[in-house]
N, C-alpha and C positions, 0 to 999 in steps of 0.2 A: 297420100298416106295416112295422115292424121286421123281419117275415118276408120281406117283399117287398125289403127293402134287404140282408139277409142272402144271400138268393139273387141279387139284382144282384152283391153281392161275390163269391159262388163261381162264378157263370158268366163274369164279366168275368176272374176268375184264370184259369179253365180256358181261356178265348179265349187269354189272354197267354201262358200256359204252353205251350200247343201253337202259339201263332202265332210267338213269338220263340223256341221251341223249334226251329221247322223252320230257322229263319235261322241259329240257332247251329249246328244238325246239318249244315247244307249248306256252312257258312262255315267252322268254325273246324277247325284243323290237327288231324289224326290221327282225324276222326271218320269213319267207315267211308261217309257220306253226302256226305262233301266234294265239292262240284263239281257236286251234282245238278241245279243249275240252276234257273231263273226259274219253270219249268213245275210243278215239284215244290213250289215255295214258294207260288206262285198256289193250287193245290190244296190243300195241305195248310192255307193261311190260310182258305179257304173250309170245309173240314171242322173247323177249329178253332172258328169260328161255329157251326157246327152244333153241336158238342159242348156249347158254353155255351147255345145255346138249347133243346137237350134237356134240359139240368139246369133252367134258370131261367123257361123259357118258360111253363108250367102256372101257376107262383106269381106271377112279377112280371112276365110278358109279354116278358123277355129283351131290354131295349134295350140292355145292355152297351155303351154310348156314349152320352155326353153330347148330340152332336150329335142323335142319335136321341131321346132322351128331350126336349130342348128343342123338336124338330121338333113331336113328337106333342102336345106341350103346346099351341103355337101353334094346331095344326090342330085343336084341340078333342078330341084322342084320349085325353089324359092329363090327370089333376088337377093344378094347378099347386103345390099343397100337398106334391105329392111328388117335385117336380122336385131341390131341393137334396138331399134326402137319397139320392134316385137317385144323382145326380152324385157325391156322395161315397162312396157305396159302390163305384160303377165304378172311381173314380180308387183306392180303396184296393186294390181288386181286381187292378187293372193292376200296382200297385206289387209287391204280393206274389206276383204270376204271374211277373214279372220276376227276383225274388230267386230263386224257385224254380229258373229257367232256369239261373242262375248256380251255384246249389248242385249242380245236376245235372250240368253241363258243366263243372265248377270244371277238372279235369285239363285239359281241351282249351282253357279260357282260357288257364292256363299254358301250355301248349303254342303259343299264337297271341300271344303277348306281344310278338312283335316287327312285329306287323300292328294297332295300335290303333285304326285306321278300321274295319277287318273286326270287331273286337270291339263298336265303339259300334253298328256295324249291325245287330247282333244284338238290341240292345236298342230301338232306336229310328229312324226315318228320317232319311235326310240327302239332298239333291237329286243327281240325275245330272250337272246343269249349273245352279249356282249362279247364280239368278236369281230373289230373293226375291218379287217380286211375280208374275211368272209362274208360279213355284212355288206360290205362295199361290191364284193362279187355277186351278191344276190341283187341289189339294184342295178348292177350292170347288166346281167343276164335277163332281168325282167324288163327293164326300160328297152334293151337291143330289140328284144322281141316285139314290144310294144310299138317302135319306129319302124321295125322291118315291115310287120303286119300293116300299118298305116300306108307305108310306101308300097305293099303289094296290093292294098285295096285301090289305090290310085292308078296303080297300073293295070289292074284287071278291069276297073269300072271306070276308069276315065276319070281325071283329075276333078271334073265336076262333082263325082259321087261323092268325094270325102268332104267337101264343104258345103254339103247339101243336107236337107233333112234325110234324104234316103240315106247317106253316109252316116248320119248320125247312130242308126241301129247297130251295124256292124261293130262300130267303134265301141258302142255300150256294151257290146258282148264279149269285145277282145278285154276290156276292163275289168268286167265281171269275172270273166276267166281267170284272168291274172290274179286276181284278189283272193279267187278261192283257190287256186293251185299253189301259187308262188308267196303269197302275201304274209305267211304265218312268220317268217325269220325277222323282216324288219317292219312290218306295217305297209309295204310295197308303195313308197313315196313316187318313185318314177318320175318326179318332176319337181324340180326347185322352187317352183312357184307355189305349189302346194306345201311345201316343207319350209323352206328358209324362211319365206315371206311371214306365215304364221307363226314361225319360231321367233322371228323380229317382233310380232304383235304381242307375244306372250311376253316377251323380256320389258316391253314398255307400258303394257296395261296395267292398272292398279287392282290386281287378283288377289283378293285375300288369301293368304296361306301359302301363295305359291312358291315353287323351287327355283332353282336356277334353270335356264332353257336349254341344257343339255348341249352346252357349246362344244364341248369335246368330241362330241359324236357328228356336229352339225355337217361336217365336210362330207359323211358319207351319203347321204340323200341329194346330194349336190353333185360331186364329182361321179357317183355311180351312174346316175342318169345321163349326164354329159358326156361322159365316155362310151356308154351304151348306145346312145342317140349315133354316135361317131361311128362306131362298130356297124351300128345297124345300116348306114348309108354306105360304108365301105361294102357290105355284104350284097346291097341291093345292086350297087354298081358292078360288083363280080358275078351276080346272077343272071342280071338283064341286061 
């Protein structure tokens, strides 16, 4: 299993490096892409997931998300003895990816030190309108749909499809669709390794002018996706 854990780590690292990277690219001062907008972010996050899947898919199945790992295990599509190792690898990969984003954009973080909210938003999600339980519901619904679609993809196309280069494209389209359609309320974390791990990186990195790391909200993009993954697995079992 160690090889699979390593590829989950690398795949999640690449996902966060490119995903948080587009947030930094579009948000931080003096970036040539500053102000490029939501469509660029949604597209790039989809491609970020695709790159992670292309790397890890043939070896680990490219879960790259604790909610996906848990949902697949409940649905009987993944062995329970690998769950904790996968989640640990994903969380560590997300942290490492966020650190690399900071290293890459260090000068631009320094140039944005007067806007701590913008800098935090390049690491993790915060709600457009703070309403914790409604924000929780947003993350739950979006992640439930994500995991259910991944399970359906495996059911209709064979499990080999999800973990292959062929499967990377439909998953990319799913991420883009969710971001463009349902992402505006919370920033569509849908993945604790994409949100909590970079949030921890924000907390420990020496970022000039940074604010607190939004810990009072941090439970939402963890609990929402995990419950959403569980519900998706239950729905899949019920339907199929």
